Steps between C-alpha positions, in 0.01 A plus 500: 500500500155585626298522820151404607267665748132539577408847375183704532413752231440838664240610246285187468575328830566175311750267665747296296645194672854417384528804273820473296727803472819543304729786409450584134768765451742733667683810391674785671798722546783533752255592777178304459378184330129486415350156459159389382302212646214318332253300707297213358208298637745212551807344338290311247337823384848643437606192304178513298568861400203644689483871582635636823263573787729776632823684421736682733810716459758543774827688540809331642823679598768416246796301627780360288445130438132483596320185385144385437516336843559848649197636314282211621619555858403866463164400352424269794583785741220715351171507696309380193712183485574437868483126568558403136692181438744404225380254243 
């Protein structure tokens, strides 16, 4: 699973059309799951093993039986990823 979105880097002002983001890991306890997201220039950059252009960490309330789909739904609800689409 992954998502794409046009992102603008806050520091440089650079805009990345079709930036590719995927969840790299998650871990947690009975209360909170923390997940890490890596963002690449595009899907090809990810496949070519290029470095990330951004990384994010988010917390998600733990629920029994949560799935990656739940984490991606949470990710798309974040202001940074509003309007992202599945790819």
